[in-house]
N, C-alpha and C positions, 0 to 999 in steps of 0.2 A: 852830753848834755848836760847841762847844769842844773842841780836841783833833784835830780832822781837819784834814787838810794841804789849804791852798788850791788849786783845780784848776788845771792848767797848759794854758794854751791851745796843742793841736800845729800846727805847723807845717808845709806840705807844701814837699817841696822844691821850688824854682823850676827850671820848665820851660824848656829852651831849645828852641826850633824850631830843626830839622834844617833845612838848605838843602833844594829840592825834589828837586835834581839828586843829593842824596848817594845813594852806596851802601851797601849795607852794613858795606863795609870801611872806612867812615869817609872815604873819597876823595870826588870829586867826579866824576861821571859828564862825560866831554868835557872835562875841565880841560885847559889848555893846557900843554903840555910835557909831557905824560901818552901815551906811544906805545902803540898798539895792540900786544897779544900777537900773535905770530905761531905757529901750529902747522902744523910739517910732517910730515903723514904719510907714509911710503914702504910701500908694500907690495912684499915679495920673493917671486914666485908663478913656478911653471914655467909658468903657462899665463895670459898677463895677461887681463885684464877690461875691458870696455869701460867709459866714464869714468863713466855714472850708475850701473851695477852695483857698481863699487869705491868710489864714495863711497857709495853705497845701504848697503853691506854694512859699512861704516865709521860709521853712525849711533847706535849704544850707543857707541864709542869716542869719537864728537865729543863727545854728552852729557854723557858721564863728564868730561871733560876740561875743558869748559866751566863743569860745575858745579863742578870743584875749584878752577880758576880762580877763580870767584866772579862769572862774566858770563856773559849770556845766549849762543848758540850763534847768532846772527844774524849775516849776512857783515858788517854795520857794523861790531861790536865787536869781533870778532878775524879775524884775516889767516888765512885756512885754504889750504895748499897741499900739494896731493896729487901723489904720483907714483908709477910703478911699476917694479920691475927686475925683470927674468927673469932665473932660476936653473935651474940643471941639474938638482939634485937636490931632491926633494919634503922631503928633512931639512932644506934651505936654506930653506925658505919661513918666511914669519913677517911681521909688522909693526913697524916703526921708528918713534919718534914723537920730535919733537927740539922742546920749548917755548921761544921766547925771547919774555921779559917785558920 
């Protein structure tokens, strides 16, 4: 047929397989030279809690932190350090988080 353009074959972009242990950030999980993040959580309370109740009360915070870092919250991927400090005033109660990556 005269006047019609010749069809052009479409090429699909070449797919490159990512390494099996690649994480969402483009790095590789467990790569040498990569330090595990350490998260320090300090609770300031008038009355200290036993350790399992303190940690259990921080579960939502822990989940949020690990999601923001981009890692699962398993003990093997993030170092979690918990401590409590006794304060005298109710208004001084709170939680301090320090993240070292």
